[in-house]
C-alpha positions as CSV (number, residue, x, y, z in Angstrom):
1,M,0.0,0.0,0.0
2,K,1.3,3.4,-0.9
3,K,1.2,6.1,1.8
4,V,2.9,9.1,3.2
5,V,4.1,8.9,6.8
6,I,4.4,12.2,8.6
7,I,7.4,11.6,10.9
8,L,7.8,14.7,12.9
9,S,6.6,18.2,13.4
10,V,10.0,19.9,13.3
11,V,9.2,23.5,14.1
12,M,6.1,25.5,14.7
13,F,6.2,29.3,14.8
14,L,3.2,31.0,16.4
15,S,2.1,34.4,15.2
16,S,-0.8,34.5,17.6
17,N,-1.4,33.3,21.2
18,V,-4.3,30.9,20.4
19,F,-3.1,27.4,19.5
20,S,-3.5,23.9,20.8
21,T,-1.7,20.6,20.1
22,T,-4.9,19.2,18.8
23,S,-4.7,21.7,15.9
24,N,-1.2,20.6,15.1
25,N,-2.4,17.0,14.9
26,D,-5.3,18.1,12.7
27,I,-2.8,19.6,10.2
28,K,-0.8,16.3,10.2
29,L,-4.0,14.4,9.5
30,V,-5.0,16.8,6.6
31,L,-1.5,16.5,5.1
32,S,-1.6,12.7,5.2
33,E,-4.9,12.8,3.4
34,I,-4.1,15.2,0.6
35,V,-0.4,14.2,0.0
36,K,-0.4,10.6,-1.1
37,F,2.5,8.7,-2.5
38,P,3.0,9.9,-6.1
39,A,2.2,6.8,-8.0
40,N,2.6,8.4,-11.4
41,V,5.8,10.3,-10.5
42,E,9.2,8.7,-11.1
43,L,11.1,9.4,-7.9
44,N,14.9,9.6,-8.1
45,C,15.3,10.7,-4.5
46,A,17.8,8.9,-2.3
47,N,15.5,8.8,0.8
48,N,12.0,10.1,-0.4
49,I,11.9,12.6,2.5
50,A,10.6,16.2,2.2
51,L,10.8,19.0,4.7
52,I,7.9,21.4,4.0
53,S,7.5,24.9,5.4
54,F,4.1,26.6,4.9
55,D,1.9,29.3,6.3
56,V,-1.9,29.0,7.0
57,D,-3.4,32.4,6.2
58,Q,-6.4,34.0,7.9
59,E,-8.9,32.4,5.5
60,G,-7.3,28.9,6.0
61,Y,-5.4,28.7,2.7
62,I,-2.0,26.8,2.8
63,R,0.8,28.9,1.3
64,V,4.0,26.8,0.8
65,T,7.1,28.9,1.7
66,E,9.8,26.2,1.2
67,I,10.2,22.5,0.3
68,N,13.5,20.7,0.8
69,A,13.3,17.6,-1.3
70,C,14.3,16.3,-4.7
71,I,12.9,18.2,-7.6
72,E,10.2,15.5,-8.4
73,L,8.8,15.6,-4.8
74,K,9.0,19.4,-4.7
75,K,6.8,19.8,-7.8
76,Y,4.4,17.1,-6.7
77,I,4.0,18.4,-3.1
78,L,3.6,22.0,-4.3
79,K,0.9,21.0,-6.7
80,Q,-1.0,19.0,-3.9
81,I,-1.0,21.5,-1.0
82,D,-0.2,25.1,-2.2
83,G,-3.5,26.9,-2.1
84,Y,-5.4,24.1,-0.4
85,K,-8.2,25.5,1.7
86,L,-8.5,24.2,5.3
87,I,-12.0,24.0,6.7
88,N,-12.7,25.1,10.3
89,C,-9.2,26.6,10.6
90,C,-9.8,28.4,13.9
91,G,-6.7,28.1,16.0
92,I,-4.4,27.2,13.1
93,A,-4.8,30.3,10.9
94,N,-2.1,33.0,10.9
95,N,0.6,30.5,11.8
96,S,3.7,28.9,10.2
97,Y,4.5,25.2,10.2
98,Q,7.3,22.8,9.2
99,F,6.7,19.1,8.7
100,K,8.9,16.3,7.7
101,L,7.2,13.8,5.3
102,K,8.6,10.4,4.4
103,F,7.1,8.8,1.3
104,T,6.9,5.0,1.5
105,K,5.4,2.4,-0.7
């Protein structure tokens, strides 16, 4: 089965005082649902790991700020999550996040 495993929340920068760990877990869950293993993408990455930095704006849209991965994964991840609208984003909006994703088959 192809899947994406979110290994670690590396860094979380808060731009507001309202945040809970439940919200961080919700973001991990959303990422694991929208970023699946790229079955139609030929990966030439040594370890299939990506470090993703993104902001969630006031309206709940994900804005990718940086992706550290091989070029194939960068393009794929950017297409999947940049501009994705989160529903019920109270508590996670106006924050920046970094996650480490490991793609496994």
